[in-house]
N, C-alpha and C positions, 0 to 999 in steps of 0.2 A: 245564672247569667250575671252573678255579682262578682265584682272585683275585690278580692280580699288580699291583695298584695300590699306591701308597704315599703317605703324607703325613707330612712331617717338617719341623722348623724348619731353616733353612739356617745354615751357619756364617759365611758372608760377609755379615754384617749391614751393615757399613760400605758395601759395594757397593750394597745396596738403598737406603740412606740417600742416597747420591750420585745414584742414578737417580731417586728420589722428588723430590729437590730440582730436578734438571734438568727433569723433567716439569712440575712446578708453574711453573717459570720460562719454559719454552719451548713448551709445548703449549697451544694456545688452547682455550677452552671452546666446544664445538659440540653440536648436537643429533643428531650421528651419531658413531659410534665412530671413533677415530683409530688408525691403524696405521703404525708406524715401524720401520725396519730398523736395529737397533742398531749394526751394523758400518759404517754409512754416516755416522755422526757420531763425530768424535774423542772427544767428551766422554762418549759412552755405550759406546764399544768396550771400554775398560779394565774398568769395573765389570761389564759383561755377560760378558766373558771370565773374570773371577774367579768369577762365578756358574756358568759352564759347567764349571768345574773344582772346584766346591765340594765339600769333603770330606764333609759330611753327606749331600749328594745322592748322591755315589758310594757311600757306605756303605749307603744305602737300596737302590741298585741291586744291590749285592753280596749283600744278604740274599736276593734273589730269583734273581740270576744270578751264581753264584760265579766268582771270578776265574780259577780253574783250568779252567773250562769255557767261559767267555764273555769276549769283548772288548766294551767299551762306549766309544763316542766321540761327541762332539757333531757335529751337522749344522748348521754355522753359517749356511748359506744359508737355512734355514727359520726362524731365530730372529726374534723380533718383540717390539716394545713396543706393548702394547694399552692404550688409554685409553678408558674407557666414555663414552657419550653423556650429555649433561645436558639437562634441559628436557623438554618434552612429547614423548611417543612419536610418531614420524612414521607416515604411511601405509606400505603395503607397500614394503619395501626389503630388501636382503640382510642387514641387521642382524637381521631377524626369525628368521634361521637360529639365532642364539644361544639363542633361547627355544623352539626346536623340537628334540626329541631328534634327534641326528645322530651319525654316525661321521665323523671328519675325513678319513680317507684310504681308498683302494680296495684296498690291497695286503694284504688278509687272507690271501691265498693263498701268500705267500712263506714257504717252510718254514724252520724252524730259526732264524728271525730275528724281530726286533721293531723297530718304530720307536716311540719314546716321545715324547709331548708332556709337558713339565713346566711347570706354571704356578707362577710365583713371585709371591707377594703383595707388591706395592710400596706398599700403603696399608692403613690400618685398614679392616676390612670386617665389618659385622654384618648387612647387608641381602641380599647376593647369595649364593645357595647353588648349588653345582654338584651336580647330581643324576645318578645312574647307574641307568638303567632295568634293567640286568641284574645289579645288585648288590642286596643287602638295603638297606632304607632307612637302616640304621645307618651305612652307608658313604658317605652323602651328606656333602659337605664345605662348610663356610663358610671360604673361604681367607682367612686373616688376614695381617697384616703379618709378614714373614719366614718364612711357610710356603711349602713347595713341595709341589705335588700332581702326582704322576706317573701316567700311564695310557697304554695302548696307542693310538697314533694311528690305527691301521687297524681296531681291533676293539672298542673300548669305546664303547658308546652312552651319550651324555651330553647335558646341556643345563643352562641356568641358570634360576633362579627367584628371585623376590623373597620374602623372609620377611615375612609380614604383621606390621605394627606396627614394623618396624625401619627405620632410615634412616641412611645413611652421612653423615659430616661432610665428606668430600671425595670427589672423583671416584675411582672404583675403577680402579686401574692394575695391570696384570699384565705380567710379563716371561714370554714364551713361549719356552722352550728345547726343543730337540729332540735326540734321541740315537738312534743305531743300535746294536742289540745283535745279535751274531752269534757263531757258534762260534769258539772260541779259534784264532787264527792264520789264519782264513779271510778275510783282508783283502780279497781280490779280490771275494768275495761280499758282504762288508760295504759295499764301494764301490758295487756294483750296487744293493743295497737302498737305500742312502743317496741315490744319484742318482735312482732311481725316485721316491722320496718327495719329494725336493727339486723335481724337475721338475713333479710333479703339484701340489705346494703353490704353486709359482710361477704355474702356469696357473690354479688355482682362486682364488688371491689376486687375479689380474688381473680375473677375472669378478666377484669379490666387490666390488672397488673400483669397477668400472664401473657397478654397480647400487646403490651406496650412495645416489646421488641420481638415481633414474630420472626422466628428463624426458620423452622421447618414448615412442611406443607400443612400439617395439622394446625399449627399456631396461626399461619397466614389465613387458612380457611376460617378459623374461629374469629379472627379480626374482621374478615368480610362478613361473616354471619352476624356478628354483633352490630355492624353498621347496617346491614340489610334489614334486620329485624327492627332496629331503631327507626330506620326510614319508613318501613311499612307501618309501624305503630303510629308514627307522627302523622302520616297521611290519613290514617283512619281517625285519629283523634281530631285532627283539624277539620275534616269534612263530614264526619259522622258522629263519633264519640261513643265510648263504651257505655256510658250511662244511658245514652239514647238507645243503644242496642238492647240493653236490659229492659228498658221501658217498653220498647216495641215488641220484644219477645213475650213479655208478661201480658201485654194487651192482646196479642195474638192468641195466647193460651186461654184467654177468657172467652173466646168464641168470636164468630164473624161480626156480630152486631157491636159488641164491646170494642173490637179492634177498629171497626169503621168509625165509631163515635170518638174514641179516645185518641185516634191519630188524625182525624179529619179537621179538628178544631183547635188543636193545641197551639198552633202558631198564633191564633188570636189571643190566647192567654199570655203568650210571650210578648206580643205587641202591647197589650193593655197594661200588664203589670210593669213592664219596663218604662212605659210612658208615665204611669201614675206614681210609681214608687222608685225614687232615684237615690235613696240612701238605705243601705250601702251602695256605693257607686256601681254602675253597670259595667260589666266586662263586655266590651262592644263586639269582639270577635265571637264570643259565645252567643250573644244575641243574634248576630247575623247567621251563624252556623245553624242554630236551632230553628230560627224562623224559616230559613230557606229549606231546611230538611223537611220540616213538617208541612210546609206549603206544597212541596213537591209530592209528598205522600198523599196529601189531600187531593191534588190534581190527578194523581194516578187513580185514586178511588173513583173520581168523577169520570175519568176517561174510560175506565173499565165498564162503567154503566152506560155511558153515552155513545161510545163509538159503535157498538153493535146495532144501535137503532138509526144510525145515520145512513141514508140511502141517496146515492148520487145518480143522476143529476137533480133528483127531486128536491133535496135539502140544500142545494147550493146557496140559495139566497139566505136562509137561516144561518148557514155556516159562515158566510161572508160577514154577516152582521155580528156574530159572536166573535169572529177573528178581529173585526174592527174594534170592538170593546177591549179585548185583551191587548190589541196592538196599541191602543191609547195608553193603557196602563204600563206597557213595556217602554213606550217612548217617554213617558213621564219619569220612569225609573232611570232611563238613560240620561235625561236632562239633569236630574238631581245627582246622579252617581250613587253608588251603593251606600257610602257612609252617610250621606244626608237622607237617603231613603229610609234607613234604619235609625232615624232620630239623632244623627250625628250633631246637628246644630242644637237641638233641644237638650241633649245630654252634655253639651259643652265640649265635644271633641273637635269640632271645627267651627269657624266663625259663620254667623248667618250670611247668606248670600242671596241677592235678588236673582231669580231664575227667569230668563226670557226665552221666548220661542215656544211654538205649539208643542203640547197642549196648554202650557201655562199662559195665562192671559186670555184664554178663550174658554176653558172649561174649569169650573171651580173643583178643587180636590180631584184632579184628573186621574190620579192613580186608583183611588177607590171608585170614582164614578165610572171609570172604564170597566172595572170588574162588575159593578152593579148592572151596567148596560149589557155586558156579555151574558151574565146569568139570567137577566130578565128575558133576553132574546131566546135563550135555551128553553126556559119555561114556557114561553109563548109559542115558539115554533114547534117544539116537540111535545106539547102538553098532552096530546092524545096517545103517545107511545111510551112515555117514560113511566116507570112504576111510581107508586105513592112514596116508597122509600127514597127514590132518587129525587123526586120533587121536594120532599121534606129536607133532604140533604142540601139541595141548592138553596132553598128558602132560608135554612139556618145560616149558610154562608153569607147570604145577603143581609140577614138580620145582624150578624156579628160585625160585618164590615160597616154597616150603618151605625151601630153603637160606637165602634172605634172612631168613625169619622166625627161623630158628635163629641166624643171625648177630646179629639184633637181641636175641634172648633172652640170648645169651652175652656180648655186648660192650656193650650199652646200659647207661648209668648210671641209667636211669629205669624 
């Protein structure tokens, strides 16, 4: 749930000026994006190599990946000069991917390593905004001239959008640089990760270029297939996550008890660690996604154990009391909004705000107290019919909620 993006001005401004001049003199205006490989032209090799070794860019890397622990080096075979399309937007082609939330690469599973894409602004830009679905809105970036925006090639969900009312005076041009980050001295491993990403990028780039101008049925079908798979992957990453799928699958393989324990309480670990450790900064979208996912799984575990023992109308009073507790928690969430519910004020994403209206002002810490009331009701009303395992499960939920409430009371500034 950590935000490892960066956006800084580059030091090698002369190199960008040279590339900007070369693009304006040599790249034709077309109604589709233009993609050039900088090390295939003598005029662009030198300036791009200077950017690849830019001191400000490396300083940004080192704030996230200290030199004593990590090596960082360019992947030149992935680098690219990108020039945006001009004129009327075309029917479906591979260019539509840029306006669709997407993750660039598939290698989220390579441990202890990262592949970074760094976008360097080669023109003035006020119109095009790069948005990140799993970051807070404040992290969206309008990449200007001399800016470099770095993010994880295999993990960061992003897309571009046009800002209403803004218009650029020249074509937006971007230099795409790529880097591999790996543990200090593990050069063999860094080479493997770099080659995996470069080979995938070359393959994906070929498919992309073949569907820039789809003519026949096959090419048009491929353009749609690229867009649909991109869209499906983006939805899955935004609301579930491949890393979570792997974690849940592994815990399931360990057996019923391990699956129950390791998926019932993980959201508390997300709450407590995010609240306690705020450097590196929190990626707020990841925090909300993971917390909501694992809390949903935890409630499903409880539901599977409790629903079979509920008998109506006998248990209607206990059910009403439990629903009242959960209802207080839901109402408190609605009053705060999701961003503030998941520590938006404490983490600095939104300004503190005094919340009025029930349950605030009437019940202290109503979100957690509502949950504790509901769980207490369940233990009291169904104490004679729930199993020891279910009672222990509910008691652990109550204990962890209480610990987190005390953590908030002791360490919160608000």
